[in-house]
C-alpha positions as CSV (number, residue, x, y, z in Angstrom):
1,M,-3.7,7.0,2.4
2,S,-1.1,7.5,-0.3
3,L,1.8,9.9,0.3
4,K,4.9,10.8,-1.7
5,L,7.9,10.9,0.6
6,R,11.0,12.8,-0.2
7,F,14.4,12.7,1.6
8,F,17.1,15.3,1.0
9,A,20.8,16.0,1.6
10,S,22.6,13.9,4.2
11,L,19.3,12.2,5.2
12,R,18.9,10.9,1.6
13,E,22.5,9.5,1.7
14,T,22.0,7.9,5.1
15,L,18.7,6.2,4.1
16,G,19.8,5.4,0.6
17,V,16.6,6.6,-0.9
18,A,15.5,9.9,-2.4
19,A,11.8,9.3,-2.7
20,E,9.2,6.7,-1.9
21,D,5.5,6.2,-2.7
22,F,4.0,5.3,0.7
23,Q,0.7,4.0,2.0
24,L,0.1,5.4,5.4
25,P,-1.7,2.8,7.7
26,A,-5.1,3.8,9.0
27,G,-5.0,5.7,12.3
28,L,-1.8,7.5,11.6
29,V,-2.7,11.1,10.7
30,T,0.2,13.4,11.7
31,V,3.7,14.0,10.7
32,A,4.8,12.7,14.1
33,D,2.8,9.5,13.5
34,L,4.5,9.1,10.1
35,R,8.0,9.7,11.6
36,R,7.5,7.1,14.3
37,H,6.1,4.6,11.8
38,L,9.1,5.1,9.5
39,A,11.6,5.0,12.4
40,A,10.2,1.6,13.4
41,R,11.8,0.2,10.2
42,G,15.0,0.3,12.4
43,G,18.6,1.0,11.5
44,A,19.2,4.3,9.7
45,W,15.4,5.0,9.7
46,E,15.5,5.6,13.4
47,R,17.2,8.9,12.6
48,L,13.7,10.2,11.7
49,T,12.9,10.3,15.4
50,T,16.3,10.8,17.0
51,A,17.7,13.7,15.0
52,D,16.9,16.9,16.9
53,N,17.3,19.2,13.9
54,L,15.4,17.3,11.2
55,R,13.0,19.5,9.3
56,C,9.8,18.5,7.5
57,A,7.6,20.1,4.9
58,V,4.1,19.0,3.7
59,N,3.3,20.2,0.2
60,Q,6.4,22.5,0.4
61,D,5.1,24.3,3.5
62,M,7.1,23.8,6.7
63,A,5.4,21.4,9.0
64,G,5.5,20.4,12.7
65,G,4.8,17.1,14.3
66,A,1.1,17.9,14.8
67,T,0.6,18.7,11.1
68,V,-2.1,16.5,9.6
69,V,-1.2,14.6,6.4
70,R,-3.8,13.9,3.8
71,D,-4.1,11.6,0.9
72,G,-1.9,12.7,-2.0
73,D,0.4,14.9,0.2
74,E,4.1,15.2,-0.5
75,V,6.1,15.0,2.7
76,A,9.7,16.0,2.6
77,F,12.3,15.4,5.3
78,F,15.6,17.3,5.4
79,P,18.4,18.6,7.7
80,P,18.3,22.3,8.3
81,V,21.1,23.0,5.8
82,T,20.6,21.3,2.4
83,G,23.3,23.0,0.4
84,G,23.1,24.7,-2.9
């Protein structure tokens, strides 16, 4: 499953990446699955599961951990305040 990942504000700075084309492994279907998978990269990526206030949107709609992701979705991660 192919996703477009986007990272904004301080998260983008911490990870050192603004966007990534990503192939989600079979069996991972929710935003929570995606976050855990990315956090397993270690280092700064662990912030995706340890930051209490991290927000997520799927196709520009706010999403929770149980939100299902589908092929072609855009998934964005950002802190609650992204600036102007």
